[in-house]
N, C-alpha and C positions, 0 to 999 in steps of 0.2 A: 881458357880456364873456365869461362862461364858455361860452355857446353858440357864440359866434363863434370862440373859441379851439379848442373841440372840433371844429368843422367844418373849420377850417384844419388841425388835426392829422390828420384823416381822410386828407387828401391826402398825408400823409408816411409812412403805414404801408403795409406790404405784406402783413402777416399778416391774413387774413380774420377771425380771432377777435378780434384787437385792434381792427380796424375795427368789428366788431359791437358790441364793448364801448363804443367811442366813440359809435356811433350810439345805443345804449341810453342813454348818458349825455346825449346831445343831447335825446333824448325826455323824459327826466326834467327837464332844465333848461327845455325849452319848456313842459312842464306847469306848472311853478312860475311862469314868465313869464306864461302865459295867465291864471292865477289872479290874479296881481298886476295885470295890465292890466285885466281885467274888473272887479275890485274898485275900481280907481282910476276907471274910467269911471262906475261906479255911484255912487261917493261924490261925484264932482265934477259929475254931471249933475242938473239940477233934476228933481223928481219927475214933473212933467208931460211931460218929454222923455225919460225914462229908457228906456221901451219902444222908442221910435223909434231912439234912439241905439244901444241894444244890438242891435237888428235890423240897423241899418246896419253896425255893426262885424262882426257875424256874416256878413252878405252879402258884404262886402268881403273878409273872410278866406277865405270859400268860393270867391270868384271868383279869388283870388290863386293858388290851387293849380294850376288848368289853365294860367294865364299862366306860372307858374314851369316847368311841364313843357314848354311850347312854347319858352320861352327856353333851358331846359337842352338841348333838342334842337338848337337853333340853335348854341349855344355848343359843344356836342359836335362838331357838323360843322365849325364854324369853327376849332376847335383840333386837328382831326385825331383826335378821340376821346381827348384828353389829359385824362381825368377827374380825376386827382390835381391837375392845375393848376387845374381849375375849382373844386374844393373849397378849395384854398388861397386862390385869388383871392376866392371867395365869403366865406370866413371873414375875410379881411383887409378886404374891403369892409364887412362887417357891423361889424367892430371899429372901422373909421374912422367909420361912420355913428353908432354908439352913442357913441363918444368925442366926435364933433362935436356931437351933440345934448346931451350932458352939459355941454358948455361954454356952452350957451345959457342965459342967466338966466331967460328965460320958461319954458323946459322944466323947469329945476330948481324954479321956483316952482310949476309945475303938479304936479310930483311931490310937493312938500311940502304940497299943499293939504290942509286939514282936512276 
């Protein structure tokens, strides 16, 4: 929730130093999230599948970056380069997705796995 809120907040600021501080905070949050996700995957994956699963997660994460760049370019063109609106919409979309996932019992059970 913190990352989504920070990304949405970037769209509301005009001071570049404040925006830089928000982006740095997003980076810190993402670092913690990545550690938690990889730990959760390693803990919940059977030993014989752990290498394959980790490789798949890393490959999908790496493939997502260029897809995001292309999508960002299209969104920039479609909104007339209204970058603040894109940040606000992205943050709100992330917030909605995380909140929706948190309401799913199967997702909460997965997060609570031993």
